[in-house]
N, C-alpha and C positions, 0 to 999 in steps of 0.2 A: 615369587621367584624372580630374581634380577633378570631383566631383559638381555643383558650382555651375557649372562651365564647360560641362558637358553640358547643364544646365538652360537656361542663357542661350543656348547655341548652338542647341539645338532651338527655343527660343522665337523667336529671331531668324529661323531658317529658316522655321518655320511662319507667322510674321507676314508675311514677304516673299512666301511662296507664296500666302497667302490675300489679301493686300491688292492683289495684281496680277490677281486674278481679274476679268475683265470682266463675267462673268455676275452677280457679286455687285453691282457698281456699277449695272448696267443694271436689275436687279430693284428695287434700292432707289430708283433714280431714277424708275422707272415707278410705284412705290408712292407716292413723294412727289408725283408729278404727279397721280395719281388722288386722293390725299388732298386735294390743294389744290383740285382740281375740285369735290370733294364737301364742301369747307369745312374741311379738317383744321386747319392752323395758324389759320385764321380763327375756329375755334371758341373758341380762347383769347381772341381779340380780342372776340368777341360776349359771352363770359362777363364780360369786363372792362368793356366799354362798356355793354351792356344790363343785365348783372348781375341777372338775374331772381331769383337765389337769395341775393343780398346776400353774395357771396363776398368774403373778404379777399384781398389780393394773394397771400398764401401759398396760400390755397385755389384761386385761379386757376391758379397754377403747378402745384399738385398735380393739378388737373383736366387740365391739358395733359399732364402726366407719365402719368396714368392712360390718357388717350386714346392716347398713343404706345404705351403698354405693352399695349394691347388686341390689336394685330395685328402689330406689329414682331417679337415673339419668334417668330412663325411663319416669317418669312424667315430669321431668324438660325438657327433649328433646322434648316431645310432646307439652308442653305448650309454648315453644319458636319457634316452627316451623312456626307459622303463622304471625310472626312479619312483615316481608316484605310484605306478602300478605294483611295484614290489612292496611298497609300504602297505597297500591295501591287501595284497596277497599274504603277507606275513603278519598282518594285524598291527603293525607298528603305528599306523595312523590313528587307531583307536587308543593306543597308549598315549600318543601325543594330545588327543582330544581330552583325556582325563587329567592331563598335567596342566596346571595353571600357567599362563604366560601368553605373550602376544603371538598371534598367528603369523604376523609379518616377520618376526625374528626367526621363526622356524622355517619359513619359506627361504629367507635370506641364507640361513645356515645350510639348508639343503642345496641351494644353488652354489654357494661358495665351496662347501665341502666336496661335493661330487665333481665340480669343475676342477678343483685343484688336484684331486686324485687322477682324473682322466687326462689332465694336461701333462702330467709327469712323463708318461711314455712319449707324448709329443715332443717334449723338451729333450728327452734322451735320443730320439731319432734325429731331431734338429741338430743336436750337438755333434753327431757324426760328421755331417758336412762342415760344421764350423771347425771341428778338429782337423779335417783335411786342409782347409784354407789356412788355419793357423800353423800347421806343420810346414807348409810350403812357403809361407810368408815370413815365419819367425817373427811376427809382429804382434805384441800383445794388444794393440789397439783393436785388433779384430774382435776381441771379446766385447769391447764397448760397442763396436758396430753391430754385433750380434744382438745385444740387448736393445739397442736403438731400433733396428730394423724389425725385430720381433714384436716390440711394443707398438710400433707404428703400423706395420703391415698385417701381422697375424692376430694380435690380441683383440682388437676391436671386433673382428669377424668371429673369433672363438667365443667371445662374450655374447655376441648376437645369436650364434647357433645354439649355445647352451641354454639361453632363455627360452627360445622356441622349443627345444627338445625336452625341456622340463615342463613347460606350460601346456603345450598342445595336446599331449597325451592325457591331460585331465578331461578332455572332451571328445577324444577319439581313440579307437583301438590302436595299441602300440604298433603292431606290425604294419598297419595302414599308414600311420604317420611315418614310419621308417621308409616305406616304399615311396611315399610322396615326397619326403625330404630328399632322398637321393635323386629323384627325378627333377625336383626343384634346383638342386645344386648344379647339375649339368645344364639345365635350361637357363637358369637365372644368373649364372656366373661364367660358364665356359662356352656357351653357344654364341657364335658370332652373329650379329645382326645382318651381316652380309648374306646369310643363307636365306633371308626372306621370312624368318619366323620372328614374330614379336617376342622380345626378351628384355629382361632387366639388366643384362650384362653390360649394356652401354650407358647405364645410369650410375649415379653415385651410391645407389642401394645395392652394393655388391660386396658381401663380406669376404670375397676372395682376396681383397686388398689391392687390386690393380691400380686404383686411383691413388692410393697412398704410395705405392711403389714408384709410379710415374711422376706424381707431384712432388714428392720429397727427395727421391733419389735419381730422377731424370733417366728413367729406363731407356737406354739407348737401343735396345733390341727392337723397340717399336711395338710392343704388345699392347701398349696404351699410351695415349697422349693426354696429359692432364697438367693442370697448374697446382701449385702448393695450396692455393685456396680451395680448390676442388678436393684435394686430399683431406684438408681440415673438415670440409663440409661432409664428406663421406664418413669420417670418424664420428662427428657430432651426431649425424643422423643415425648411424648404427647404434651408438650408445643410448640416444634418446629412445629409439624403438625398443632396445633391450630393457630400459627401465619401465617403459609403457607395458610391455608384455608381462613383466613380473608383477606390475600393479594390477593388471587384469587378472593374473592368476590369483593373487591375494583377494581380490574382490569376489572371484568365483568361489574359492574355497571357503571364504567367510560366509557367503550366501548359503553354500552347501552345509556348513557347520550350523547355521541358524535354523535350518529346516529339520535337522536331526533331533 
């Protein structure tokens, strides 16, 4: 069987399985509702209208992107954590084992398909704030700013989170990983070093995207001070670790396959 056929077949299967999950849509809907009550998309509006920090339209979009990327990856990580476990539970992994083809392409298809499906609710929620900004500016360039800031600030972290959430449950209990992941997110991304607790939040290894926001878009709110080079370094580090994690997963599954 052609390797690309395997990749696209698994990608299509994973996408359809994930996009149909009611729990995913319910959780994202509840998050969007809670965020709206607490002022979520309205925060972009307030920064645009009140503009206490004299933000440019690009910085307003970057502000909204950073706001979305503060908590949305938690939901994405939790919803992707059971992909391998579901395959074992439904015996789909046994079907894949009997089908000729490269294991690496199957893993890549699982990663891409499930991530694409899970990121759709993220983009829908993100688009609410972008729509608010676009409505009040009447400037189509906001759409280009949205693509630019999402790709620079949010996407590297989402790829990073997706890799760990698919790979780590291969060696640990899914609820345990989900619990540890939530704790890591707050400790390694949102906890301030000023509180005296050692944390990764002050390093470029932060998928929350604060270094990209400050380095590329000159975050004037002062949440992070960084250069463009540090932003690039953060992206490169996150993507490199993403590839490494998926390679380790491939090695592990290949070893398990050889033992069976």
